C-alpha positions in Angstrom: 4.2 -23.5 -15.4 3.8 -25.1 -19.0 2.6 -28.5 -18.1 -0.7 -29.2 -19.3 -4.0 -29.0 -17.0 -7.2 -30.9 -17.1 -10.1 -28.9 -18.5 -13.4 -28.5 -17.5 -15.8 -25.6 -18.2 -15.9 -23.7 -15.1 -19.3 -22.8 -14.0 -20.9 -19.5 -14.4 -19.8 -16.9 -11.9 -22.1 -15.5 -10.2 -21.5 -11.3 -9.8 -21.7 -9.5 -7.2 -23.9 -6.6 -6.8 -22.5 -3.1 -7.3 -23.3 -1.9 -3.6 -20.9 -5.2 -2.3 -18.2 -3.9 -4.2 -18.6 -0.3 -3.3 -18.9 -1.6 0.4 -15.8 -3.7 0.2 -13.8 -1.0 -1.6 -14.6 1.6 0.9 -12.3 -0.3 3.6 -9.4 0.8 1.8 -9.5 4.2 2.6 -8.0 3.3 5.9 -4.8 2.0 4.0 -4.6 4.9 1.7 -4.9 7.5 4.6 -1.9 5.5 6.7 0.1 5.6 3.7 0.3 8.9 2.6 0.1 10.4 6.1 3.2 8.4 7.1 4.9 8.8 3.6 4.5 12.9 3.6 4.0 13.7 7.1 5.3 11.2 9.9 9.3 11.8 9.2 9.1 16.1 8.9 7.1 15.8 12.2 9.2 13.8 14.2 12.8 15.8 12.3 10.9 19.2 12.3 8.5 19.3 15.6 10.1 16.8 17.8 13.4 17.8 16.6 15.0 14.4 16.3 17.7 13.9 14.3 16.8 12.5 10.7 18.9 9.2 10.8 16.9 8.8 14.2 13.5 9.3 13.0 14.1 6.7 10.1 15.7 4.3 12.2 12.6 4.2 14.6 10.6 3.3 11.5 12.9 0.8 10.1 13.2 -0.9 13.5 9.5 -1.7 13.5 10.3 -3.5 10.5 11.4 -6.5 12.9 8.2 -6.8 14.2 6.7 -6.6 10.5 8.5 -9.5 9.8 6.9 -11.7 12.5 3.2 -9.8 12.7 2.2 -9.7 9.0 2.6 -13.5 8.1 1.3 -14.7 11.2 -2.0 -12.7 11.1 -2.5 -14.0 7.4 -2.1 -17.4 8.8 -4.3 -17.1 11.7 -7.4 -15.7 9.3 -6.9 -18.5 7.2 -7.4 -20.9 9.7 -10.0 -18.9 12.0 -13.7 -20.4 11.5 -16.5 -18.2 13.3 -20.2 -17.6 12.4 -18.8 -14.3 11.2 -16.6 -15.6 8.9 -12.7 -15.8 8.6 -11.9 -12.1 7.8 -14.4 -10.1 9.4 -13.5 -10.7 12.7 -10.3 -9.1 12.7 -11.5 -6.3 11.0 -14.0 -6.0 14.1 -11.4 -6.6 16.8 -8.7 -4.0 15.2 -11.3 -1.0 14.5 -11.1 0.8 17.9 -7.3 0.2 19.2 -6.1 1.0 15.8 -7.6 4.5 15.5 -6.6 5.3 19.0 -2.8 4.3 18.5 -2.8 6.3 15.0 -3.8 9.4 17.2 -0.9 8.6 19.8 1.5 8.3 17.3 1.5 12.2 16.7 0.9 13.0 20.1 4.4 12.9 21.9 4.7 14.2 25.4 6.2 17.6 25.0 10.2 18.4 25.3 11.4 14.8 24.7 15.0 14.2 24.3 16.9 12.2 21.6 16.2 9.3 23.2 13.2 9.2 24.9 11.8 10.7 21.2 13.1 7.7 19.6 11.8 5.1 22.1 8.3 6.9 21.6 8.4 6.7 18.2 9.5 3.3 17.8 6.9 1.8 20.4 4.1 3.9 19.0 4.9 2.7 15.9 5.2 -1.2 16.7 1.7 -0.9 18.6 -0.2 0.9 15.8 1.3 -1.6 13.2 0.4 -4.6 15.2 -3.5 -3.4 15.2 -3.3 -2.1 11.7 -1.8 -5.6 10.2 -4.8 -7.3 12.1 -7.1 -5.1 10.1 -5.2 -4.9 6.7 -4.2 -8.3 6.0 -7.5 -10.0 6.8 -9.1 -6.8 4.7 -7.1 -7.9 1.5 -7.4 -11.6 1.8 -11.5 -10.8 1.9 -11.1 -9.4 -1.4 -9.4 -12.1 -3.3 -12.4 -14.2 -1.8 -15.2 -12.1 -3.1 -15.1 -13.6 -6.8 -13.5 -16.2 -9.0 -13.8 -14.4 -12.2 -10.8 -13.0 -13.9 -12.6 -9.6 -15.0 -14.8 -9.1 -11.9 -11.9 -9.4 -9.5 -10.2 -6.3 -11.5 -13.9 -4.3 -11.1 -13.3 -5.0 -7.2 -9.9 -4.2 -7.1 -10.9 -1.1 -8.9 -14.0 -0.2 -6.5 -11.2 -0.7 -3.8 -8.8 1.4 -5.9 -11.1 4.3 -6.1 -11.4 4.4 -2.2 -7.8 3.7 -2.1 -7.0 6.7 -3.9 -9.5 8.8 -1.8 -7.4 7.2 1.5 -4.2 8.7 -0.1 -5.6 12.0 -0.9 -7.4 12.2 2.5 -3.9 11.3 4.1 -2.0 13.9 2.2 -4.2 16.8 2.1 -6.3 16.9 5.3 -3.3 17.0 7.6 -2.0 20.3 6.1 -5.2 21.5 6.2 -5.7 20.8 9.7 -1.9 22.1 10.3 -2.7 25.5 8.8 -5.2 26.3 11.4 -3.0 26.0 14.2 0.0 28.2 15.2 1.2 25.6 17.1 2.5 22.3 15.0 2.5 20.1 17.8 -1.5 21.0 18.7 -2.2 20.5 14.8 -0.5 17.2 14.5 -2.2 15.9 17.8 -5.7 16.7 16.6 -4.9 15.7 13.2 -4.2 12.2 14.5 -6.8 11.7 16.7 -9.7 12.8 14.5 -8.1 10.5 11.2 -8.0 7.8 13.8 -11.7 8.3 14.8 -12.6 7.9 11.1 -10.5 4.8 10.7 -12.1 3.4 13.6 -15.6 4.0 11.7 -14.5 2.9 8.2 -13.5 -0.6 9.9 -16.4 -1.2 11.8 -18.8 -0.3 8.7 -16.5 -2.3 6.2 -16.9 -5.4 8.4 -20.6 -4.8 9.1 -21.5 -4.6 5.0 -19.4 -6.7 3.5 -20.5 -10.2 3.1 -17.9 -13.1 3.1 -18.0 -16.2 0.9 -17.8 -19.2 3.0 -14.6 -21.3 2.2 -14.7 -24.1 -0.6 -13.0 -26.6 2.3 -15.0 -26.9 5.7 -12.2 -28.7 7.3 -9.2 -26.8 8.3 -6.0 -28.0 9.9 -4.9 -27.3 13.4 -3.0 -24.5 13.9 0.7 -25.3 14.5 4.0 -23.7 13.8 5.2 -26.6 11.6 1.9 -25.8 9.3 2.6 -22.1 9.6 6.4 -22.6 8.4 5.5 -25.0 6.0 2.8 -22.7 4.6 5.2 -19.7 4.4 7.8 -21.8 2.6 5.1 -23.0 -0.3 4.0 -19.5 -0.5 7.3 -18.5 -1.6 7.6 -21.2 -3.7 5.0 -20.1 -6.3 6.7 -18.4 -9.0 4.0 -16.3 -10.2 3.9 -14.8 -6.6 7.8 -14.6 -6.5 8.1 -12.4 -9.0 4.9 -10.3 -8.3 5.9 -9.4 -4.8 9.4 -8.7 -6.2 7.9 -6.5 -8.6 5.8 -4.8 -5.9 8.9 -4.4 -3.7 10.6 -2.4 -6.2 7.5 -0.2 -7.1 6.7 0.4 -3.4 10.5 1.4 -2.8 10.5 3.8 -5.5 7.2 5.2 -5.0 8.1 5.5 -1.1 11.6 7.3 -1.7 9.5 9.8 -4.0 6.5 10.5 -1.8 9.0 10.7 1.2 10.7 13.5 -0.4 7.7 15.5 -1.6 7.4 17.9 1.7 11.4 18.4 1.5 11.7 19.0 -2.1 8.8 21.9 -2.3 10.1 23.2 0.8 13.7 23.4 0.2 14.3 22.7 -3.6 11.3 24.4 -5.3 11.0 27.0 -2.6 7.1 26.4 -2.8 5.9 24.8 0.5 2.3 26.4 0.6 1.9 24.1 -2.7 2.2 20.8 -1.4 -1.3 20.2 -0.3 -2.4 21.3 -4.0 0.1 18.9 -5.6 -1.2 16.0 -3.6 -4.6 16.9 -4.5 -4.1 17.3 -8.1 -2.0 14.3 -8.9 -4.7 12.0 -6.8 -7.2 13.8 -8.4 -5.9 12.5 -11.9 -5.1 9.2 -10.5 -8.9 8.7 -9.6 -9.8 9.6 -12.8 -7.4 7.4 -14.5 -9.0 4.2 -12.8 -11.5 3.3 -15.6 -8.9 3.7 -18.3 -6.8 1.2 -16.6 -9.9 -1.1 -15.5 -10.6 -1.0 -19.7 -6.6 -1.6 -20.5 -6.5 -4.6 -18.1 -9.8 -6.0 -19.8 -8.4 -5.3 -23.5 -4.5 -6.4 -22.7 -4.7 -8.4 -19.8 -3.5 -7.5 -16.0 0.0 -8.2 -16.7 0.2 -6.3 -20.0 -1.4 -3.2 -18.3 1.1 -3.4 -15.2 4.1 -3.4 -17.5 2.7 -0.4 -19.2 1.8 1.4 -15.9 5.4 0.9 -14.7 7.0 2.3 -18.0 4.9 5.5 -17.6 6.2 5.9 -14.3 9.6 5.7 -15.3 9.5 8.4 -17.7 7.3 10.6 -15.2 9.9 10.1 -12.6 12.9 10.7 -14.9 11.5 13.9 -16.3 10.9 15.5 -12.8 14.4 17.1 -12.8 13.7 18.9 -15.8 10.1 19.4 -15.6 10.2 21.2 -12.1 12.3 24.6 -11.4 12.1 26.7 -8.4 9.2 29.4 -8.3 7.5 27.8 -11.6 3.9 28.5 -12.9 1.0 26.7 -11.2 0.1 26.0 -15.0 3.2 23.8 -15.8 3.3 22.2 -12.6 -0.5 21.5 -12.9 0.0 19.9 -16.7 2.8 17.6 -15.2 1.0 16.5 -12.2 -2.1 15.4 -14.2 0.2 13.6 -16.7 1.9 12.0 -13.9 -1.4 11.2 -12.1 -2.8 9.3 -15.2 -0.3 6.8 -15.0 -0.8 6.3 -11.6 -4.3 4.4 -10.8 -2.7 1.5 -12.4 -0.9 0.9 -9.1 -4.0 1.0 -6.9 -6.0 -1.5 -9.2 -3.7 -3.9 -10.8 -0.9 -5.7 -8.6 -3.9 -6.9 -5.7 -6.2 -8.3 -8.7 -3.2 -9.9 -10.2 -2.3 -11.5 -6.8 -5.8 -12.8 -6.3 -5.5 -14.6 -9.8 -2.2 -16.1 -8.4 -4.0 -17.3 -5.3 -5.8 -19.8 -7.8 -2.7 -21.0 -9.2 -1.5 -22.1 -5.6 -5.0 -23.6 -5.0 -4.4 -25.9 -7.8 -1.2 -27.3 -6.4 -2.0 -27.0 -2.5 -5.8 -27.8 -3.1 -6.3 -25.0 -0.2 -7.4 -21.3 -0.6 -4.8 -19.4 1.4 -5.7 -15.6 0.7 -4.5 -14.9 4.0 -1.2 -16.2 3.7 -0.4 -14.3 0.3 -1.6 -11.0 1.7 0.3 -11.4 4.7 3.6 -11.6 2.9 1.7 -8.8 0.7 1.0 -6.3 3.8 4.8 -7.1 5.1 6.1 -5.9 2.2 4.0 -2.9 1.7 5.0 -1.8 5.3 8.6 -2.9 5.2 9.0 -1.2 1.9 7.5 2.1 3.0 9.7 1.9 6.3 13.3 1.2 4.3 12.5 4.2 2.0 11.7 6.5 5.0 15.0 5.2 6.6 16.9 5.1 3.7 15.9 9.0 3.3 16.4 9.9 6.9 19.9 8.6 6.5 20.4 10.2 3.1 19.4 13.6 4.6 21.8 13.0 7.5 24.7 12.5 4.9 23.8 15.4 3.2 24.1 17.7 6.2 20.5 18.6 6.1 19.6 20.8 8.7 15.8 21.6 9.8 14.0 24.7 9.0 16.8 26.4 7.4 18.0 27.4 3.7 19.9 23.8 2.5 23.4 23.9 0.8 23.7 22.8 -2.9 24.7 19.3 -2.0 21.5 18.6 0.3 19.6 20.3 -2.5 21.0 18.1 -5.1 20.8 14.7 -2.9 16.7 15.9 -2.6 16.3 16.4 -6.3 18.0 12.7 -7.2 16.1 11.2 -4.2 12.7 12.6 -5.6 13.0 11.6 -9.0 15.7 9.7 -11.0 16.4 7.4 -8.0 12.8 6.3 -7.9 12.8 6.2 -11.7 15.6 3.3 -11.6 13.4 1.5 -8.9 10.4 1.6 -11.5 12.9 0.5 -14.4 14.0 -2.3 -12.3 10.4 -3.6 -11.5 9.6 -3.5 -15.2 12.7 -5.6 -16.0 11.4 -8.0 -13.2 7.9 -8.3 -14.1 8.8 -9.3 -17.7 9.5 -13.0 -16.9 5.9 -12.8 -15.3 4.0 -16.1 -16.2 0.4 -15.8 -15.4 -1.3 -14.3 -18.3 -4.8 -14.0 -18.9 -4.8 -17.5 -21.3 -3.1 -19.0 -18.6 -5.5 -18.2 -15.8 -8.4 -19.3 -17.8 -6.5 -22.6 -18.0 -6.3 -22.9 -14.2 -9.8 -22.0 -13.8 -11.1 -24.6 -16.0 -8.5 -27.1 -14.1 -10.1 -26.1 -10.8 -14.0 -26.5 -12.1 -12.6 -30.1 -13.1 -11.3 -30.8 -9.8 -14.1 -29.5 -7.7 -16.6 -31.6 -10.5 -14.9 -34.8 -9.9 
């Protein structure tokens, strides 16, 4: 990374109109909804309504990770090599829209009275099919965002627009299911209606995003032919990119910590804090604070650089999660709960803005080495890590609850409650601190990225 680069003043970037940033960002509502609906509701649904053993419910999601290890990178590779009059990415968004929404609904609608084996198989198969169509949407969608601008600061603005709708999606996926479930005496009916309702909305969002977002033509018109050797070579070179290895390692630790914490929310508020009716309000307050923090993190990224802002974000999360066992007590007042949630939520906006914006800069670093734009390859691995980390977190929680003696729908033992407290706060805090330590070695600073952009401009001008 320290070698001198040929310098050439980059061309003045053509900035995107605001409506285009909004049109693109709207598509991340889907990713946010899926994330919180899965983290907050999927495991409780299969443990407390379908009545699968926690370890079986966790295992069902974890087995889907094997398929994740294949479909995410392949989808990224295919979208990099696709050439149509609609572009490289948008055909995938259009093709995935309807089946993604339908299979999301089916995941929450298993047949009644399934036994343990049948319930496990239904969860596994429904998860794998939904995940396939979600990948066909999410990987090209994220890759498309990295192509919309080559300007360092505008990428942060695009990521902030995407982050705004991501947090709105997190809010919807965390609050709307609870609101729907409260309207139905039969939980199974409520979950089914919630699943198909959200699935229809996801289809609408995917179609609208694909229709309204412009796609920048690739800089290189000729694309190598599809081949297994080219796919394998591309994967290898992607993982040889040192800034990306550090970024993806950091992102994995962040997601594991966040996934453990989020999966435990319904269990913590029901069995430790004895406030199950507050879960929807907790999610709402926390995510509202996250939305309010987006301009703060965008400004900090412009002032300090994205890398320094992300380090600050990780330290904030470490402190907030470490304080949870002391800040929260059973039956606490709403004012105390709300104040802590606002403080913690203000640190959350950085997760939605910074990592994706940083990865878009890493793709420039890769272009300097390979002379190719391979956003799909990078965001194929990105979505793989995003889903594997969430699945691992749910699986770990499922096995941990089993080992702790968790029994659904009854008062838990002191040992089980202690385990829930540790998994809810201190253990996720350790993951966040580990992420900070890994990211301290990240070499692609704002100044270094200027050098990369100047070298790319020199190459294009020659």
